[in-house]
Structure formats: C-alpha cells, structure tokens
C-alpha positions in Angstrom: 47.3 229.9 87.1 45.3 226.8 85.2 46.7 223.2 85.3 46.9 221.7 82.5 46.7 217.8 82.7 48.7 215.4 80.2 47.7 213.0 78.9 48.4 209.3 80.6 50.3 206.8 78.4 48.4 204.1 78.6 49.0 201.2 79.4 49.2 198.0 76.6 46.0 195.5 78.0 47.0 192.3 79.4 47.1 189.7 76.5 45.0 186.8 78.1 46.6 184.1 75.3 43.6 182.3 75.2 43.1 182.7 71.5 46.5 180.8 71.0 46.7 177.8 73.0 45.0 174.7 71.1 44.1 171.7 73.1 45.8 168.6 71.6 44.3 165.4 72.5 46.8 162.3 73.4 46.3 159.1 71.7 45.9 156.2 73.7 46.7 152.1 72.5 43.8 150.0 72.6 43.2 148.1 75.4 43.8 144.9 73.8 46.6 145.1 72.2 48.3 146.5 75.3 47.3 143.3 76.6 48.3 141.4 74.1 52.0 142.8 74.2 52.5 142.3 77.7 51.3 138.5 77.6 53.9 138.0 75.1 56.6 139.7 77.0 55.6 137.2 79.7 55.8 134.6 77.7 59.0 135.5 76.1 60.7 135.7 79.5 59.3 132.1 80.9 60.4 131.1 77.7 64.2 132.3 77.9 63.9 131.5 81.9 62.5 128.0 80.7 65.2 127.3 78.3 68.3 128.5 79.9 66.5 126.5 82.9 68.3 123.5 83.9 65.9 120.2 82.9 64.8 117.5 85.1 67.7 114.7 84.5 70.2 117.2 82.4 72.8 118.8 84.1 75.8 121.4 82.7 78.8 120.8 82.7 81.8 122.9 81.7 83.4 120.5 78.7 87.0 121.2 79.9 86.2 119.3 82.9 85.6 116.5 81.1 87.9 113.8 79.1 86.2 113.4 75.8 87.7 111.1 73.5 86.4 109.4 70.1 85.4 105.7 69.5 88.0 104.0 66.7 88.0 100.7 64.8 91.8 98.9 65.6 93.3 96.1 67.1 92.6 95.3 70.9 95.8 93.5 72.6 93.8 91.4 75.3 96.2 91.7 78.4 96.3 92.9 81.9 99.8 94.8 83.5 100.2 93.4 86.9 102.5 94.8 89.8 104.2 91.3 91.0 105.8 90.7 94.1 109.3 88.4 94.2 108.8 85.8 96.3 111.6 82.4 96.7 110.3 79.4 94.9 110.7 77.5 97.8 109.8 78.2 101.5 110.4 76.2 104.0 108.9 77.4 107.6 111.3 76.3 110.9 108.8 75.9 113.8 110.0 74.9 117.8 108.5 71.3 118.3 108.9 71.7 121.8 109.1 74.9 123.5 112.2 75.7 126.0 115.0 78.0 126.6 117.0 79.1 124.4 120.7 78.0 125.5 122.6 78.9 122.2 122.6 80.4 118.6 124.8 79.0 116.5 124.0 81.0 113.0 123.2 84.6 111.9 120.1 85.5 110.4 120.6 85.2 106.1 123.3 82.5 106.7 123.0 79.8 103.9 122.3 76.6 106.0 122.7 72.9 104.4 120.2 70.4 105.3 120.6 68.9 108.7 123.2 71.4 110.2 122.5 72.9 113.9 121.3 76.8 113.7 120.6 76.9 118.1 119.8 74.5 121.1 117.4 74.7 123.9 117.1 73.2 127.0 114.0 72.2 128.9 114.2 70.3 132.1 110.7 68.7 132.5 110.9 67.5 129.0 114.3 66.1 129.5 113.3 64.0 132.7 109.9 63.0 131.2 111.7 62.0 128.1 113.7 59.8 130.3 111.0 57.9 132.1 109.0 57.5 129.2 112.3 55.6 127.6 113.1 53.8 130.6 109.2 52.7 130.6 109.4 51.5 126.6 112.5 49.9 127.1 111.1 47.7 130.4 108.1 46.7 128.0 110.1 45.6 125.2 112.6 43.6 127.2 109.2 42.2 128.5 107.9 41.2 125.1 111.2 39.8 124.4 111.3 37.7 127.1 107.7 36.6 126.2 108.6 35.9 122.7 111.6 34.0 124.2 109.0 31.9 126.2 107.0 31.2 123.4 110.1 30.2 121.0 111.4 27.5 123.8 107.9 26.3 124.1 107.9 25.6 119.9 111.3 23.8 120.9 110.3 21.3 123.4 107.2 20.3 121.1 109.6 19.7 118.6 112.0 18.0 120.9 108.8 16.0 122.3 108.2 14.7 118.2 111.2 14.3 117.7 111.7 12.0 120.9 108.4 10.1 120.2 109.6 9.5 116.6 112.4 7.8 117.4 110.8 5.7 120.2 108.2 4.7 117.2 111.6 3.8 115.3 113.0 1.4 117.6 109.5 -0.5 118.1 108.8 -0.9 114.4 112.1 -2.2 114.4 111.9 -4.6 117.5 108.4 -5.7 115.7 110.4 -6.1 112.2 112.5 -8.3 113.6 110.4 -10.3 115.8 107.9 -10.7 113.8 109.1 -13.4 111.5 110.5 -15.4 114.8 107.3 -15.0 116.5 105.8 -17.1 113.3 108.2 -20.0 113.9 107.6 -20.0 117.4 110.8 -18.2 118.3 109.7 -16.2 120.1 106.9 -16.3 123.2 103.5 -14.7 121.7 103.0 -12.5 124.5 106.4 -11.0 124.3 105.2 -10.5 120.5 102.0 -9.1 121.4 103.4 -6.9 123.8 105.8 -5.4 120.9 103.0 -5.3 119.0 100.7 -3.2 121.3 103.9 -0.6 122.0 104.1 -0.1 118.0 100.6 1.2 117.7 101.1 2.7 120.9 104.0 4.3 119.4 102.1 5.0 116.4 99.2 7.1 118.0 101.5 9.0 120.2 103.5 10.7 117.5 100.4 11.3 115.2 98.7 13.3 118.3 102.4 14.9 119.2 102.2 16.2 115.5 98.5 17.4 115.8 99.4 19.5 119.2 102.6 20.9 117.5 100.7 22.1 114.2 98.3 23.6 116.4 100.7 25.0 119.0 102.9 26.0 115.7 99.6 28.0 114.8 99.0 29.9 118.1 102.8 30.2 119.0 103.3 32.0 114.8 100.0 34.9 115.5 101.4 35.3 119.1 104.6 36.0 117.6 103.1 38.4 115.1 101.4 40.1 117.3 104.6 40.4 120.0 106.8 41.5 117.0 104.0 44.4 116.4 104.0 45.3 119.8 107.2 45.6 120.0 107.5 48.0 116.6 105.3 50.3 118.1 106.7 49.9 121.5 110.1 50.8 119.5 108.9 53.7 117.5 107.1 55.2 120.6 111.0 55.0 122.2 112.2 56.3 118.8 109.4 59.3 119.3 110.7 60.3 122.7 114.4 60.3 121.9 113.2 62.4 118.9 111.4 64.5 121.6 114.4 65.3 123.3 116.8 65.9 120.1 113.9 68.0 118.7 115.7 70.5 121.4 118.6 70.8 119.2 117.3 73.2 116.4 118.2 72.0 112.9 118.1 73.4 108.9 115.5 70.8 107.3 116.6 71.8 104.0 119.4 74.0 102.8 118.9 77.2 101.6 119.1 81.0 102.9 117.9 81.5 106.1 115.7 84.6 107.0 113.5 85.9 109.6 115.8 84.0 112.5 115.8 86.6 115.4 116.0 84.4 118.6 118.2 85.3 121.1 120.4 83.5 124.1 117.8 83.5 127.0 115.0 83.9 125.1 112.0 81.7 125.9 110.6 79.7 122.9 106.9 77.8 122.9 106.0 74.8 121.2 105.2 75.5 117.3 106.5 78.8 118.1 108.0 80.0 114.6 111.6 81.3 114.8 112.6 81.7 111.2 112.2 80.4 107.5 114.3 78.7 105.0 114.7 80.1 100.8 115.7 78.3 98.1 118.6 79.9 97.3 119.1 81.3 93.7 114.8 80.6 92.6 112.5 82.9 92.8 108.7 83.2 92.0 106.3 86.1 91.4 103.0 86.8 93.4 100.5 89.6 92.1 96.7 90.1 92.8 94.3 90.5 90.2 91.2 92.2 89.5 88.1 90.0 90.5 87.2 91.1 86.8 89.0 88.7 85.6 88.8 85.6 87.3 87.2 83.6 84.9 89.6 84.6 82.1 93.1 83.8 84.0 94.1 80.5 83.5 97.2 78.3 84.1 99.7 78.5 81.7 99.2 81.3 80.5 102.4 83.9 79.3 103.4 87.0 81.1 106.2 89.1 79.7 108.2 91.0 81.9 108.8 94.7 81.2 112.4 96.1 81.6 113.9 92.4 81.3 114.3 91.7 77.6 112.8 88.8 76.2 112.2 86.8 79.6 108.8 85.3 80.4 106.7 83.8 83.0 103.9 81.6 83.4 101.0 81.2 85.3 101.4 78.3 88.0 99.0 79.1 90.4 95.8 80.2 90.8 93.7 81.0 94.4 90.4 82.1 93.6 89.4 83.5 97.0 88.6 87.1 96.5 89.8 89.4 99.2 89.4 93.1 98.7 88.5 92.6 95.4 91.0 90.5 94.2 91.9 87.4 94.0 96.3 85.9 94.1 98.1 83.8 91.2 101.8 82.6 91.2 104.0 82.8 88.8 107.4 80.7 87.5 110.0 82.4 85.3 110.7 80.4 82.1 113.9 79.7 81.4 116.5 82.1 83.4 115.7 84.9 85.8 116.0 88.3 85.7 119.2 89.2 87.0 119.9 90.4 90.5 116.3 89.3 92.1 115.7 90.6 95.6 113.2 89.5 97.9 110.2 91.5 98.1 111.5 93.5 95.1 108.2 94.5 92.8 108.4 93.7 89.2 105.7 94.9 86.4 104.6 92.5 84.4 102.4 92.2 81.6 100.1 89.2 81.0 98.5 88.3 78.3 95.4 86.6 78.1 94.3 86.2 74.4 96.0 87.1 71.0 95.5 90.4 69.6 91.9 91.0 67.2 90.3 93.5 65.3 87.9 95.7 67.3 85.9 98.9 67.9 87.7 100.3 71.2 87.5 103.4 73.3 90.1 104.8 75.5 89.6 103.1 79.3 88.7 106.0 81.9 86.6 106.2 85.2 83.5 106.4 83.8 83.5 102.4 84.2 83.6 102.1 87.4 80.6 104.5 87.6 78.4 102.8 84.8 80.1 99.5 84.8 80.4 99.3 81.4 76.5 99.0 80.8 76.5 103.1 79.2 77.9 106.1 78.5 77.6 109.4 77.9 78.0 109.6 74.0 78.5 114.1 72.8 76.3 115.3 69.9 77.8 116.2 66.7 77.3 119.6 67.4 79.5 119.7 71.0 76.9 120.8 73.3 75.4 118.3 74.6 75.9 114.7 75.7 73.0 112.1 76.0 73.1 108.9 78.2 73.0 105.8 76.0 73.2 102.1 77.0 76.1 99.9 75.4 77.4 96.8 75.7 81.6 96.5 76.5 83.8 93.5 76.2 87.0 92.9 77.2 89.1 95.6 78.5 93.0 96.7 79.4 94.8 99.3 80.7 94.4 101.2 77.8 91.5 100.8 76.1 87.9 98.9 76.2 86.1 96.7 73.5 82.4 97.7 72.3 80.5 95.0 71.3 77.8 97.2 70.7 75.9 100.8 70.9 78.8 102.7 69.5 80.0 103.0 65.9 83.3 104.7 64.7 83.7 108.8 64.7 81.3 109.0 67.4 82.7 110.7 70.6 82.2 109.7 74.1 83.1 110.9 78.0 85.2 108.6 79.7 86.2 110.5 82.4 84.8 109.8 85.8 80.8 110.6 86.4 80.8 111.9 89.4 78.5 114.2 90.2 76.3 113.9 87.5 76.0 109.9 86.9 72.3 110.4 87.7 71.1 112.0 84.7 70.2 111.6 81.3 71.6 114.0 79.5 74.5 116.8 79.8 74.8 120.2 78.6 78.2 121.3 77.8 79.1 124.7 78.2 82.8 126.0 76.3 85.0 128.9 77.2 86.1 131.6 75.1 88.8 130.1 73.0 86.4 126.8 72.1 
C-alpha cells in the first residue's frame, strides 16, 4: 500500500512591518527662546510678589476698621465741654486750737448753725493749770506796772506842789519888797532889813526858775516812762487775753453761720492741737469747680461765660483760675450769674459748655482719636480712588468736642482718617482693603 503525502497548508509568512513604520522627528523650541520664556515667567512672579508685598513705610489696613470723614467748610463754635462739681461758695474749716478730750458734743453733723453757737466742749487739765498760772503771773506784772505808774504820777504831783509853794513864797517876798521899797527910800525902814528882803526876793525868783526847769525835765522823762509803762501794760494785758482765750478755746464754737459738715467727733475722743473737726458751708450758695485740659491753659480767662446744660438759660462765669497743672489738667472755679439752678447738692456733677470765643467761619474736620497720636501736625488723607491713604503735614487750630479747625494742608471735600492711628502711626501710607460689599 502506498502512502500518499498530502501537501501541508502553508503557514503565512511572518510580517515584520518594517515596511509600514516611519520615524517621526520631534520638533524642539530653540534654546534661547526657552531661556527667555523662563526669565519672563520669573520676572512676572517677582513683579506680582513685589506688587502685593507690603512696602517699607506702608501697611495694609481694612477700611472698615477706620473712621473716614470729609473735610468741610462751615462755622466753628469755640467752646469746651466741662464736667463740673458743685461746691459751697464759702467754706470755713473748724480746727481744734487746743488739744483735749471731748467732754460734750452739742450739735450733730448737717446742723444749721448760727455764728458763735457752741458745738462741743473739750477738757485739758494741764492747759487749764498752765493758763491759770500764766494768768496769775500776768496779773501780778500788771499790778507792779500800775504801782510804778502810780509812783511816777505821785512824783509829778510832788514836783508841781514844790513849784506852787515856791511861787507862793515868791509872791509873798515880792509884796514885802514892794511895801518896804518906798519906806526904805524915806528912811522909815532900816537899810539892813531892806537888803535882806531884796536878797530874799532874788532867792525866791531863782528858786522858782530852777523848780520850773526841773519840773519840765521831770515831766518829759515821766511822760516817756509813763508811755513805756502803758505800752508794757497793754502787752501784758494782751498776754492775759491770750491766756484766757486759750482756756476759752476748749469750748468749740461756730466761727460763721452755715451748715455743719464733716463733724464726726465722739465723746471721750482725744483731739490734737490743730486737728480738723469739721467745716461750715455757706447755706444756699454754691460754686462750680472743674478740671480743664492743659491745652486750654492759655485760652481760659476770668470772666468767660459757661452755659449750664439742662438748666434753661442759666449761666456761670469763670471766677478763679488755678494754673498748676496736675495729671494734664488745671482747675477753674465758676460762679453762677443770677439765680442758681434749683436743688443743687454738694458733690453733684453738672455739665457746662465754656465759650472761649465767638463762632466764626472755618474749614473743619470731625474730632477723633488721631489727634492724640499726631499732635495735630499730620494726618492720613484718603486718595480719590479710596484704595490708599497718604500721610500729609497739616496745621490745625482750635478744637472742641465735635470738630477741629483746619488752618492749612487740607481742602474742603478731601477725606481723612480720623480714628486712632494705633499700630500704624509710624507709616507713611496705608493700603485700604475693602470687603465684598464695598
């Protein structure tokens, strides 16, 4: 049997595909162009960073954090609001002149007193004994002085008596001489007797002259001594009055009429000399006292008028200025013009508006906290687009509680930042950021 070989199916020949693939060449940018593009991108990033980076002297601030006001032209009212305190118009303090123990309290705090009315009684045994001893000593000295004064007066009387007796003897001798003279010329009186009469007349004349001269000298000296004695007596009497006054000072009295306040002493309490025990206030008459910012020290003057708020047309005027500055303020006193507001109480606070000058046209800005940070020498001015505020030097003038007068540096219509500059007072400009609603 023969085997027939069938032909095998031919397997297809493997296709390499090399005839179908084609090499595609990649196109690249020129190297210089790549370098230039990278540099441009880097510059753009730097520019964007520089644009949004805060600059030296500039700070970004949210606009809604600031108070922005418009410069306006209007009328400036030159006044200063004051918070005053009601005080008695006249206050007299009561001090214990002499120390001692309180024995009696005769009145209560708040009582209305008459002048000289007793209010308390003190006791001081040591003072009483020393005062009595001093009184006795002074009275003894006064008695001695009066005795000396009496002796001087007696001496003056004796001198006058001696002169009178000498004048009487002179008159008698003169009459004797006048009788004997014509008889002696006729020989009816012995010459010896007439000579004795003549000598006696001369003697009496000289004696009267000497006594009169002595009396004049004694009178001059006695007058001087008497004047000194009387002056010394007055001094001693004054010392005696002081001694008695010291003793009477233990009885405390009201020096003036008024309402007693601050009187809190108790029976048995020990008081020191000069210790304050209370005060008397003038009844129904009050004044106002206020502290004023030292900025106004040169502008407040005596006689300026202040209107009392909430009291109709009642006013007060500046009566006293105390220029001593403490804690940035000086004190002034105001007295009411006309009737006082009713029902005023000591210690009550009253609002007043002190007028410094008449209203006048001016360029103004609202008052704000910026003034404390800048002293009124510069301010942030908002740009027209509202995105920046730039520092500008200005000159400001008078100010009150509501507005400040602009003298130079700002024009009406410009907008300025009036809120406090805390945190950016050292900056030259502000970048204002606005919210979505702006």
